[in-house]
C-alpha positions in Angstrom: 0.0 0.0 0.0 2.9 2.4 0.9 4.6 1.7 -2.5 1.3 2.3 -4.3 0.9 5.7 -2.6 4.4 6.7 -3.5 3.9 5.8 -7.1 0.7 7.8 -7.2 2.6 10.8 -5.8 5.4 10.4 -8.3 3.1 10.3 -11.3 1.1 13.3 -10.1 -2.2 11.5 -10.0 -3.8 12.6 -6.8 -7.2 12.1 -5.2 -9.2 15.3 -4.5 -8.2 15.3 -0.9 -4.5 14.8 -1.6 -4.6 17.4 -4.4 -5.9 19.9 -1.9 -3.3 19.4 0.7 -0.3 17.1 0.0 2.0 19.1 -2.2 5.3 17.2 -2.1 7.6 14.7 -0.5 11.2 15.5 0.4 13.6 12.5 0.6 15.8 12.9 3.7 17.2 9.4 3.5 16.8 8.6 7.2 14.1 8.7 9.9 13.4 12.1 11.5 12.0 13.2 14.9 11.4 16.9 15.2 10.9 19.6 12.5 11.3 23.3 12.9 10.5 26.3 10.7 12.8 29.3 10.7 11.0 32.2 9.1 14.0 34.5 9.6 15.8 32.6 6.8 12.9 30.7 5.4 14.4 27.4 6.2 13.1 24.1 7.6 15.2 21.9 9.9 14.7 18.2 10.7 16.5 16.3 13.5 17.6 12.9 12.1 18.0 10.9 15.3 19.4 7.7 13.6 22.0 9.5 11.6 23.1 12.1 14.2 22.5 14.9 11.7 20.2 17.9 11.0 18.9 18.4 7.5 18.3 22.0 6.3 15.6 22.6 3.7 15.0 25.7 1.6 11.5 26.9 2.5 11.0 28.6 -0.9 12.0 25.7 -3.1 11.5 22.7 -0.7 15.0 21.5 -1.7 17.6 20.3 0.7 20.3 22.9 1.3 22.7 21.0 3.6 23.0 18.2 6.1 25.0 18.9 9.2 26.5 16.5 11.8 25.8 17.0 15.5 27.6 15.5 18.5 25.1 12.7 19.1 21.4 11.8 18.8 19.5 15.1 18.0 16.2 15.2 20.0 15.0 18.8 20.4 15.2 21.8 18.1 14.8 25.5 19.2 14.9 28.8 17.3 16.8 31.9 18.5 14.5 34.6 17.1 16.9 37.5 17.7 20.3 36.2 16.6 18.9 33.7 14.0 20.4 30.6 15.5 18.9 27.0 15.6 19.8 25.1 18.8 19.9 21.3 18.7 19.9 19.4 22.0 21.7 16.1 21.7 20.9 13.1 23.9 23.6 11.6 26.0 26.0 14.5 25.3 27.4 17.5 27.2 27.5 19.5 24.0 24.9 21.7 22.3 24.9 22.1 18.5 24.3 25.7 17.4 23.5 26.2 13.7 23.9 29.6 12.1 20.6 30.5 10.4 22.4 32.3 7.6 25.6 30.4 6.9 24.4 27.0 8.1 27.7 26.5 9.9 27.7 24.5 13.2 29.2 25.4 16.5 29.5 23.0 19.4 29.1 24.4 22.9 29.9 22.4 26.1 27.3 22.5 28.8 29.3 22.6 32.1 27.1 20.5 34.3 26.2 18.0 31.6 23.2 15.8 31.1 21.0 18.5 29.4 17.6 17.0 28.8 15.5 20.0 27.8 15.8 23.7 26.9 13.8 26.9 26.3 14.6 30.1 24.5 14.0 33.6 26.1 13.4 36.2 23.3 13.3 39.1 25.8 16.8 38.5 27.1 18.1 36.6 24.1 19.2 33.7 26.2 18.9 29.9 26.0 18.2 27.9 29.1 19.4 24.2 29.2 18.0 22.0 31.9 20.6 19.6 33.3 21.1 16.9 35.9 20.9 17.7 39.6 18.5 20.6 39.1 20.9 22.9 37.3 20.0 25.3 34.5 22.7 26.5 32.2 22.2 30.0 30.9 23.6 30.6 27.4 24.1 34.0 25.8 22.2 34.1 22.5 24.4 36.7 21.0 27.9 35.3 21.9 27.0 31.6 22.0 28.7 31.3 25.4 27.6 29.9 28.8 27.1 32.8 31.1 26.4 30.9 34.4 24.2 28.2 36.0 21.1 28.5 38.1 20.7 25.9 40.9 17.0 25.1 41.6 17.9 23.4 44.9 16.9 19.9 43.9 19.0 16.8 43.1 16.6 15.7 40.4 17.2 16.2 36.7 15.2 18.7 34.7 13.3 16.9 32.0 11.3 19.7 30.3 11.1 23.5 30.3 9.0 26.4 29.0 9.4 30.2 28.8 6.4 32.4 29.3 6.9 35.6 27.2 4.0 37.3 29.0 5.9 37.2 32.4 9.5 36.5 31.4 9.4 33.5 33.7 10.8 30.0 33.2 8.9 26.8 34.0 11.2 23.8 34.9 9.8 20.3 35.5 11.9 17.9 37.5 11.6 14.2 38.2 10.3 14.8 41.7 6.7 15.7 40.8 7.6 19.4 40.8 7.5 22.4 38.6 9.8 25.3 39.5 9.1 28.8 38.3 12.1 31.1 37.8 12.2 34.8 37.3 14.5 35.2 34.3 15.3 38.8 35.2 16.7 37.9 38.7 17.3 34.2 38.3 15.4 33.5 41.5 12.9 30.7 42.1 9.5 32.4 42.5 7.4 29.3 43.1 7.3 25.5 43.3 4.3 23.5 42.4 4.0 19.8 43.1 2.7 18.6 39.7 4.4 16.5 37.1 3.6 17.4 33.5 4.7 15.5 30.5 6.9 17.1 27.8 4.2 19.2 26.3 3.4 22.9 27.0 1.2 25.4 25.5 1.0 29.2 25.8 -2.0 31.5 25.0 -0.9 34.9 23.6 -4.3 36.2 24.4 -4.3 35.6 28.2 -0.7 34.8 28.9 -1.8 31.5 30.5 0.4 28.4 30.4 -1.1 24.9 29.9 0.4 21.6 30.6 -0.7 18.1 31.8 -0.1 14.4 32.1 -2.1 11.2 32.0 -4.3 12.3 34.9 -4.7 16.1 34.9 -4.5 19.4 33.0 -3.1 22.4 34.7 -3.6 26.0 33.8 -1.1 28.5 35.2 -2.0 32.2 35.5 0.5 34.9 34.7 -0.6 36.6 37.9 1.7 35.2 40.5 2.4 32.1 38.4 -0.4 30.4 40.4 -2.3 27.3 39.3 -5.6 28.9 38.0 -7.3 25.5 37.3 -6.8 21.8 37.7 -8.9 19.8 35.3 -9.2 16.0 35.5 -8.5 14.0 32.3 -5.5 12.8 30.4 -3.5 15.1 28.0 -0.9 14.4 25.4 -0.7 17.4 23.0 -1.8 21.0 23.1 -2.4 23.8 20.6 -3.5 27.4 21.3 -5.9 29.1 18.9 -5.8 32.8 19.5 -8.8 33.9 17.5 -11.1 32.8 19.0 -9.3 32.2 22.3 -9.3 28.5 22.8 -6.9 25.6 23.5 -7.1 22.2 21.8 -6.2 19.3 24.1 -5.5 15.9 22.6 -5.3 12.8 24.7 -6.8 9.4 25.4 -9.9 8.2 27.3 -12.1 5.3 26.3 -11.5 6.5 22.7 -9.2 9.0 21.0 -10.6 12.5 21.6 -9.8 16.1 21.1 -11.1 18.5 23.8 -11.9 22.2 23.0 -11.1 24.3 26.0 -12.5 27.9 26.3 -9.4 30.0 26.9 -11.4 32.5 29.0 -13.4 30.2 31.3 -11.1 27.1 31.3 -14.2 25.0 30.5 -14.4 22.3 27.8 -17.0 23.4 25.3 -16.8 20.5 22.8 -15.2 17.1 22.3 -14.2 15.7 18.9 -13.5 12.0 18.3 -10.1 12.1 16.5 -7.2 9.8 15.9 -4.5 12.4 16.2 -1.2 13.4 17.8 1.0 16.5 17.7 -0.9 19.7 16.8 0.0 22.8 15.0 -2.2 25.9 14.2 -2.3 27.9 11.0 -3.4 31.1 12.5 -3.9 32.9 9.2 -6.5 30.4 7.9 -7.9 29.4 11.3 -7.0 25.7 10.8 -5.4 23.1 13.0 -3.3 20.1 11.8 -3.0 17.0 13.9 -0.5 14.3 12.9 -1.4 10.7 13.6 0.4 7.4 13.3 -1.0 3.9 13.9 -2.9 1.9 11.4 -3.9 4.9 9.2 -1.0 7.4 9.3 -2.0 10.9 8.2 -2.9 14.4 9.2 -6.3 15.5 10.3 -7.3 19.1 9.2 -9.7 21.0 11.5 -11.6 24.2 11.2 -10.7 26.0 14.4 -13.6 28.4 14.2 -16.3 25.8 13.8 -14.5 23.0 15.7 -15.1 20.5 12.9 -12.8 18.0 11.1 -12.6 19.1 7.5 -10.7 16.1 6.2 -8.0 13.6 7.0 -5.0 13.5 4.6 -3.5 10.0 4.4 0.3 9.9 4.2 2.6 7.2 2.8 4.4 7.4 6.1 5.2 4.8 8.7 5.0 7.0 11.8 4.3 10.7 11.4 6.0 12.3 14.4 6.9 16.0 14.2 4.9 18.8 12.6 5.5 22.5 12.0 4.0 25.4 10.1 5.9 28.0 8.1 4.1 31.3 8.4 5.8 32.8 5.3 4.1 30.5 2.8 1.6 28.6 4.9 3.1 25.1 4.3 2.9 22.4 6.9 5.8 20.0 7.3 5.4 16.5 8.8 8.3 14.1 9.7 8.3 10.4 9.6 10.0 8.7 12.6 10.3 5.3 10.8 10.6 6.5 7.2 12.9 8.5 5.0 10.8 11.4 3.9 9.3 14.7 5.0 5.8 15.5 3.8 4.7 19.0 2.7 1.1 20.0 3.0 -0.4 23.1 1.3 -3.8 24.4 1.9 -5.3 25.2 -1.6 -9.0 25.1 -0.7 -11.2 27.5 -2.7 -10.7 31.2 -1.8 -7.1 30.9 -0.8 -5.4 29.5 -3.9 -1.9 30.8 -4.3 -0.3 32.1 -7.5 -1.8 35.6 -7.6 0.5 38.6 -7.9 1.3 40.0 -4.4 -0.5 43.1 -3.5 1.8 44.1 -0.7 1.8 47.7 0.4 4.9 49.8 1.3 5.8 49.7 5.0 8.2 52.0 6.8 10.4 51.1 8.6 10.8 47.6 7.2 13.9 46.5 9.1 14.0 47.9 12.6 11.5 49.5 15.0 13.2 52.0 17.3 11.6 53.2 20.5 8.7 50.8 20.4 6.7 52.4 17.6 5.9 50.7 14.3 4.9 53.1 11.6 2.5 51.6 9.0 2.2 53.6 5.8 -1.2 55.1 5.0 -3.2 53.3 2.4 -2.2 49.9 3.7 -5.9 49.0 4.0 -8.3 49.4 1.1 -10.7 51.4 3.4 -11.0 52.3 7.0 -13.7 49.6 7.4 -11.6 46.9 5.7 -9.8 44.2 7.6 -6.7 45.3 9.4 -3.1 44.3 8.8 -1.6 42.0 11.4 1.7 41.7 13.3 2.8 38.1 13.7 5.3 36.6 16.0 8.0 34.1 15.0 5.5 31.2 15.2 3.0 33.0 13.0 0.6 33.9 15.8 -1.1 37.2 15.5 -0.1 39.4 18.4 -1.4 42.8 17.2 -3.8 44.4 14.8 -2.1 47.3 13.0 -3.6 50.5 11.8 -2.2 53.1 9.4 0.2 55.4 11.1 2.0 54.9 14.5 1.4 51.6 16.4 2.6 51.1 19.9 4.6 47.9 20.2 6.5 48.7 23.4 4.8 46.0 25.3 6.1 43.2 23.0 9.3 41.3 23.6 12.3 42.3 21.5 12.9 40.1 18.5 11.8 39.5 14.9 8.1 39.9 13.9 6.3 39.9 10.6 3.8 42.4 9.1 1.1 40.8 6.9 -0.9 43.3 4.9 -4.7 43.2 5.2 -5.2 42.4 1.5 -2.7 39.5 1.8 -4.6 37.7 4.5 -6.1 35.2 2.1 -2.8 34.5 0.3 0.3 32.6 1.3 2.8 34.7 -0.6 6.2 35.1 1.1 6.6 38.4 -0.8 3.6 39.9 0.9 5.2 39.5 4.4 7.5 42.2 5.7 10.0 41.4 8.5 10.6 43.9 11.3 12.9 43.9 14.3 11.6 45.2 17.6 14.3 46.5 19.9 14.6 48.3 23.2 
């Protein structure tokens, strides 16, 4: 069956569902785990855990640019949104691989305490935090690629996952003692300790600043006010996905059958439940769609309408075990890795009304490179009329963080880093040329 599907793809004879979504197959030559989109350079990265390499793909052409060796088994990828670096955490190694987003060169950095199991990137301070054995956090300078110092959480247990909350500039560290430590990144002091044990999945709502995590028994909602636990909800969780507009969180897990819960981001109450054979989730915030990769007997990707909470279709993939999934906000493509196969699959939404190929209608924006003093000036005439849809400011993951108007826009409350301006008339397109990159600095 797998061979038949590959032959169909090679000959270009696609079913209506495949024709709408599955655009191409990229031969990596080895199984992959995670996949990461870098809109700064329009590149895609896959961690090839059986080959101890990272493959770099051109996001515009979907062609492989290079394959770089890393110290050992690559397991986690993370993007430095200020200095344009891609960090690769390697299992069973004291070294961190740092890939230059422009030159694709690799630098190896030794983590002093060793045993790094997880990391998180802080865009406000341009620092990387690596969670190590014995409760130590190595703090890496994102500009100089050097270890600044270590933070001791005061526990002998290893740190196995981490998350940075941009709303509060606080770091969540989970250790193997049924605890989550909350660290103030400005002072490097432990603010709180909560006796919960989440799995390796976290989720952040840009609307409320709340952080979501869970395990096989419970879902926890952390409030940005005091880093307190706002809600504890019974039920297993496996994967999370925040949908900013409207404000909701998709929670995928297991019960008597596979299900996807729809959590109201304001009330923390489940409003709907969808029966879904899924897995890792990613949101296309421009089209309001959520993609869920699934393995098992029928590997593929389920496509959901996040506004109506309905499953639009399931795209079957000639993959053994779809594992990682990411979305490139520059062109709207979704990339899916195969943990037991040799290829990466590229999905493109070409449903009626958002077909690509039209000439870009991008307006002129000033400034287009750097915003100084926390003000973004949008040229007049960017919208067709005062009543038309507004332009949007997107963060590095493609999430809309601000609606822009013609003239001056206050962005002083946003974290420093790289953002993207998408014109109002380009909302229904996926043209990379219609998107303008801006740098917000202090």
